[in-house]
N, C-alpha and C positions, 0 to 999 in steps of 0.2 A: 435461245439464240435466234435473233431475227433473221429474216430472209436476206437482208442486206449483208449481215455478218457472215452468213453461210456462203453467200456468193463471193465475198472477199476472201474467205478461207479457201474456197475451191480455186479461186484465181491464184492465190499464193501457192497452193499445192501444184497447180498446173505449171506455173512458172518454175517452181523448184524442180519438178520432174523434167521439164524441157531443158533446163540448165544442166541437169545431170546427164541427160541423153546427149547433149551437145559437147560437153567438156570432159566428163569422167571416162576413164578407161574401164569399160564394162565387159563382162563375159557375155556370151550370147544368151544365156539363161537370164541374167540380170537385165539385159536390154529388152528382152521379150516381156519380162514381168513389168518393167516400167512402161513399156508401150501399151500393155493391157490396162494399166492404171490410168494412163493418159486418155485412152479411149473411153474408159468408164467416166472419167471427169468430163469429157466432151459431151457424153450422153446426158450427164447431170446438168450441164449448162443448157442443153436444149429442152430439158424436161418441161419447163413451164410453157414452152411454145407449142408442144404437141399434146393433144388430149389423149387420155388413156382408153376410154371406153369406145367401142365401135360405133355407137350412135353419134357420139360427138365427133369422131373422125369423119363419119359420113357427112355431118353438117359442115365441117370444115372444108371437105372436098367440094361440097355443093356451093359454098360461098366462093371458093377459088374459081370454080368453073363458071359461075355466074359473072364474076369479075372479068374473067378472060373473054366471055361472050360479049359483055358490054364494051370491053376495049376493042374487040374485033369489029363491032358494028359502028364504033365511033363515038360512043358516049363518054 
């Protein structure tokens, strides 16, 4: 399965879960379980944007800080 297909499948599941949360009469247990699944899907959507290793996270933070510093001085 390609990454585009995975993203489409995750989007379909997220839409389906949100529809169930909005329209279905759910027990508190069912609602909590669906909200947990929705949060996991949200994390999966953000996965490609955030690096996993600490070294790469530090590089990302450094780039963001450098960009903010450059914006602050007017570049």
